[in-house]
C-alpha positions as CSV (number, residue, x, y, z in Angstrom):
1,M,-68.7,21.5,-74.4
2,P,-70.3,24.9,-74.9
3,I,-69.1,27.1,-77.7
4,K,-68.8,30.9,-77.1
5,R,-69.4,33.2,-80.0
6,Y,-68.2,36.8,-79.7
7,K,-70.1,40.0,-80.5
8,P,-68.6,41.7,-83.6
9,T,-66.7,44.3,-81.7
10,T,-63.7,44.0,-84.1
11,P,-63.2,42.4,-87.5
12,G,-61.3,39.6,-85.8
13,R,-64.0,38.9,-83.3
14,R,-66.9,39.1,-85.8
15,F,-66.9,35.4,-86.7
16,A,-64.6,34.0,-84.0
17,S,-65.7,31.3,-81.6
18,V,-63.9,29.5,-78.8
19,L,-64.5,26.2,-76.9
20,Y,-65.1,26.4,-73.2
21,H,-62.8,23.6,-71.8
22,Q,-64.3,21.9,-68.7
23,R,-61.3,22.3,-66.4
24,A,-61.9,20.5,-63.2
25,G,-59.9,19.2,-60.2
26,V,-56.1,19.6,-60.1
27,Q,-54.8,22.1,-62.7
28,D,-51.1,22.2,-61.8
29,I,-48.7,20.3,-64.0
30,P,-46.6,17.8,-62.0
31,N,-42.9,18.6,-62.6
32,S,-42.3,14.9,-63.4
33,L,-44.8,15.1,-66.3
34,K,-43.5,18.5,-67.7
35,A,-41.0,18.9,-70.4
36,T,-39.6,21.8,-72.5
37,L,-41.0,21.8,-76.0
38,N,-38.7,22.9,-78.9
39,E,-41.0,24.5,-81.4
40,K,-40.7,23.5,-85.1
41,S,-39.8,26.4,-87.4
42,G,-39.6,24.3,-90.6
43,R,-35.9,25.1,-91.0
44,N,-32.8,22.9,-91.0
45,A,-29.5,23.5,-89.2
46,Q,-28.4,26.0,-91.9
47,G,-31.6,28.1,-91.2
48,K,-33.0,27.2,-94.7
49,I,-36.8,26.5,-94.9
50,T,-37.3,22.8,-95.5
51,V,-41.0,22.7,-94.6
52,R,-43.1,25.6,-95.6
53,H,-45.8,27.4,-93.5
54,Q,-44.3,26.5,-90.1
55,G,-42.8,28.6,-87.3
56,G,-43.6,31.2,-84.6
57,A,-45.8,29.2,-82.3
58,A,-46.6,30.4,-78.8
59,R,-44.4,29.0,-76.0
60,R,-45.8,26.1,-74.1
61,H,-44.9,23.2,-71.9
62,Y,-45.2,19.6,-73.1
63,R,-47.3,17.2,-71.0
64,K,-45.7,13.8,-71.0
65,M,-48.5,11.4,-72.1
66,D,-48.8,7.7,-71.5
67,F,-49.0,6.8,-75.2
68,D,-45.8,4.6,-75.1
69,E,-45.8,3.3,-71.5
70,P,-49.3,3.2,-70.0
71,V,-49.5,2.1,-66.3
72,L,-50.8,-1.4,-66.5
73,E,-52.8,-3.5,-64.1
74,K,-53.3,-0.6,-61.6
75,P,-56.5,1.4,-61.2
76,G,-56.0,5.1,-61.6
77,R,-58.4,7.8,-60.2
78,V,-59.1,10.9,-62.3
79,I,-58.0,13.9,-60.2
80,G,-57.9,16.5,-62.9
81,L,-59.3,17.4,-66.4
82,Q,-57.0,19.9,-68.0
83,Y,-56.5,21.9,-71.2
84,D,-53.5,20.9,-73.2
85,P,-52.3,23.4,-75.8
86,N,-50.4,20.6,-77.7
87,R,-53.5,18.7,-78.7
88,S,-57.1,19.3,-79.5
89,G,-58.6,16.9,-76.9
90,Q,-58.5,17.4,-73.2
91,V,-56.1,15.4,-71.0
92,A,-56.9,13.6,-67.7
93,L,-54.5,13.6,-64.8
94,L,-54.5,10.1,-63.1
95,S,-53.4,9.3,-59.6
96,Y,-52.4,5.7,-58.7
97,P,-52.3,4.0,-55.2
98,S,-48.5,4.1,-55.3
99,G,-48.6,7.9,-55.6
100,Q,-47.5,7.8,-59.2
101,K,-49.3,10.3,-61.5
102,A,-49.8,10.1,-65.3
103,Y,-51.5,12.0,-68.1
104,T,-53.8,10.2,-70.5
105,L,-56.2,11.3,-73.2
106,A,-59.6,12.1,-71.8
107,V,-62.5,10.4,-73.5
108,D,-65.9,12.1,-73.8
109,G,-67.9,11.8,-70.6
110,L,-65.0,11.2,-68.2
111,K,-65.5,12.9,-64.8
112,I,-63.5,13.7,-61.7
113,G,-63.4,10.7,-59.4
114,D,-63.8,8.1,-62.1
115,V,-61.5,5.1,-61.8
116,I,-60.1,3.7,-65.0
117,E,-57.5,1.0,-65.7
118,A,-55.3,-0.4,-68.5
119,S,-54.5,-4.1,-69.0
120,R,-53.3,-6.4,-71.7
121,V,-54.5,-9.6,-69.9
122,K,-57.5,-8.8,-67.7
123,N,-61.1,-8.8,-68.8
124,L,-61.8,-5.3,-67.6
125,E,-65.2,-3.7,-67.7
126,V,-65.9,-2.2,-71.1
127,K,-66.6,1.4,-70.0
128,P,-65.4,4.8,-71.2
129,G,-61.8,5.4,-70.2
130,N,-60.7,1.8,-69.7
131,R,-57.8,0.6,-71.9
132,L,-57.7,-3.0,-73.0
133,A,-56.8,-5.3,-75.9
134,L,-59.0,-5.1,-79.0
135,K,-59.9,-8.8,-78.7
136,R,-61.6,-8.1,-75.4
137,I,-63.8,-5.2,-76.9
138,P,-67.1,-6.3,-78.4
139,A,-68.2,-5.3,-81.9
140,G,-70.1,-2.1,-82.2
141,M,-68.0,-0.2,-79.6
142,I,-66.3,3.1,-80.3
143,V,-62.6,3.1,-79.4
144,S,-59.7,5.6,-79.6
145,N,-56.1,6.1,-78.8
146,I,-55.2,2.9,-80.6
147,E,-51.8,1.1,-81.1
148,L,-50.8,0.2,-84.6
149,F,-48.7,-2.6,-83.4
150,P,-48.7,-4.3,-79.9
151,E,-46.5,-2.6,-77.3
152,K,-45.4,0.1,-79.8
153,G,-47.5,2.9,-78.3
154,A,-50.8,4.5,-79.3
155,K,-50.5,6.2,-82.7
156,V,-53.9,6.7,-84.3
157,V,-57.3,8.1,-83.4
158,R,-56.1,10.7,-80.9
159,S,-57.6,14.0,-82.1
160,A,-60.6,15.7,-80.5
161,G,-63.9,13.9,-81.1
162,S,-62.4,11.1,-83.1
163,G,-63.3,7.4,-82.7
164,A,-63.1,4.1,-84.6
165,S,-65.8,1.5,-84.7
166,V,-65.0,-2.2,-83.9
167,L,-66.5,-4.2,-86.8
168,S,-65.5,-7.8,-86.2
169,A,-62.8,-10.2,-85.2
170,E,-61.0,-12.6,-87.6
171,D,-58.2,-15.0,-86.5
172,Q,-55.5,-12.8,-85.0
173,F,-56.9,-9.5,-86.2
174,V,-59.8,-7.1,-85.4
175,L,-61.4,-5.0,-88.1
176,L,-61.8,-1.3,-87.3
177,K,-63.6,1.4,-89.3
178,M,-61.4,4.5,-89.0
179,P,-62.7,8.1,-88.8
180,S,-61.5,8.5,-92.4
181,G,-63.7,5.7,-93.6
182,E,-60.8,3.3,-94.1
183,I,-61.4,-0.3,-92.9
184,R,-58.2,-1.7,-91.5
185,R,-57.0,-4.8,-89.7
186,F,-55.3,-4.4,-86.3
187,S,-53.6,-7.1,-84.2
188,S,-56.0,-8.3,-81.6
189,E,-53.3,-7.7,-79.0
190,C,-53.2,-3.9,-79.7
191,L,-54.5,-1.7,-76.8
192,A,-57.3,0.7,-77.4
193,T,-59.3,3.1,-75.1
194,V,-63.1,2.6,-74.9
195,G,-64.9,5.8,-76.0
196,Q,-64.3,8.7,-78.3
197,V,-61.8,11.5,-77.5
198,S,-63.2,14.5,-75.7
199,N,-64.1,17.8,-77.3
200,P,-66.3,16.5,-80.1
201,E,-67.4,20.0,-81.0
202,N,-63.8,21.1,-81.8
203,N,-64.4,21.0,-85.5
204,L,-67.1,23.7,-85.2
205,I,-64.6,26.3,-83.9
206,R,-63.9,29.3,-86.1
207,L,-60.6,31.0,-85.5
208,G,-61.8,34.4,-86.8
209,K,-58.4,35.9,-87.5
210,A,-54.9,34.9,-88.8
211,G,-53.3,35.7,-85.4
212,R,-54.9,32.7,-83.7
213,L,-53.4,30.4,-86.4
214,R,-50.0,32.0,-85.9
215,H,-50.1,31.2,-82.2
216,R,-50.4,27.5,-83.3
217,G,-47.3,27.8,-85.4
218,V,-48.8,28.1,-88.9
219,R,-47.4,30.7,-91.2
220,P,-49.1,32.3,-94.2
221,R,-49.6,30.3,-97.4
222,V,-48.9,32.3,-100.6
223,R,-50.7,31.3,-103.8
224,G,-48.3,30.0,-106.5
225,K,-50.1,32.3,-109.0
226,A,-48.9,35.3,-107.0
227,M,-45.3,34.3,-107.3
228,N,-42.6,34.7,-109.9
229,P,-41.9,31.9,-112.4
230,V,-38.6,31.1,-110.6
231,D,-40.5,30.3,-107.4
232,H,-43.5,28.3,-108.7
233,P,-44.8,26.7,-111.9
234,H,-48.0,28.9,-111.6
235,G,-46.0,32.1,-111.3
236,G,-45.5,34.9,-113.8
237,G,-47.8,36.5,-116.4
238,E,-49.3,39.9,-116.7
239,G,-52.1,40.9,-114.3
240,H,-54.7,38.3,-113.3
241,N,-53.7,35.7,-115.8
242,P,-54.6,32.0,-115.4
243,I,-51.9,29.5,-114.4
244,G,-51.1,28.7,-118.0
245,M,-51.3,24.9,-117.8
246,K,-53.9,22.2,-118.0
247,H,-53.5,20.9,-114.4
248,P,-52.3,22.6,-111.2
249,K,-48.7,21.7,-110.2
250,T,-46.9,21.6,-106.8
251,P,-44.0,24.0,-106.3
252,W,-41.8,21.1,-107.4
253,G,-43.6,20.5,-110.7
254,K,-45.6,17.4,-109.8
255,P,-49.4,17.1,-110.4
256,A,-51.2,18.7,-107.5
257,L,-54.7,17.1,-107.9
258,G,-56.0,13.6,-108.5
259,V,-52.6,11.8,-108.3
260,P,-52.2,9.4,-105.3
261,T,-49.3,10.4,-103.1
262,R,-49.2,7.2,-101.0
263,K,-46.1,5.1,-101.8
264,P,-47.0,1.8,-103.5
265,H,-46.1,-1.7,-102.2
266,R,-46.0,-0.8,-98.5
267,S,-46.0,-3.5,-95.9
268,S,-49.3,-2.2,-94.4
269,D,-51.1,-2.7,-97.7
270,T,-52.1,-6.2,-96.5
271,L,-53.8,-4.7,-93.4
272,I,-56.0,-2.2,-95.3
273,V,-59.3,-3.9,-96.4
274,R,-60.8,-0.8,-97.9
275,R,-59.1,2.5,-98.6
276,R,-60.2,5.7,-97.1
277,K,-62.8,8.0,-98.7
278,K,-61.3,10.4,-101.3
């Protein structure tokens, strides 16, 4: 999709750029697929901050996606490509012969009028947008919107432009190379969508000003060095002093760099063939 870069009429516009979303077809949100979204403010029931740097996002409606319950064994026609403020990729509005409508993640290259289908048992055509079991997808294909476990809903590879490569099949598993570089086993019965997610240029966007990040619900991040000693291990000192320790620490005193944060001895360890790139 084309990227628009602004003229430097203001400091906030000087380096800002936006992505032109290819909105086509039906743009109204069906009431059956619309829900109220409670924004996360990073606070608990007592109003105390439990997760830092969250809060103040712009109001928006949630579009109910088919991650958990895709419509199976029925062909759906794409009647709308829409912008969704809740995710980086576009969403496609599908219409089925029964009159039912559903939202699904749009893959790159999907167009109005395309007919796509999801199935766990059929040998569907391996084309962008079709959703089928990993064992029915040949090696070398790019897939997205993948289930971690069969019938548990799509969980991974859902952000704009992302895609995983099908490497090979072994027994009851299929090897995938994830966008992070991790090589992981998935059950051959897991569903995946053929093609990469739309908006591959999304990572080239520059926000240009803090306000656009605030609209997304991200609050400012203050350096520990600028705090008092009571608030952060890096705090205190006179003027522009160093942090006063060999290695940086988190606000809770744990090493901040170079120490793995993944919990050891997880059940998924057996599924990871090669860890992701550092």
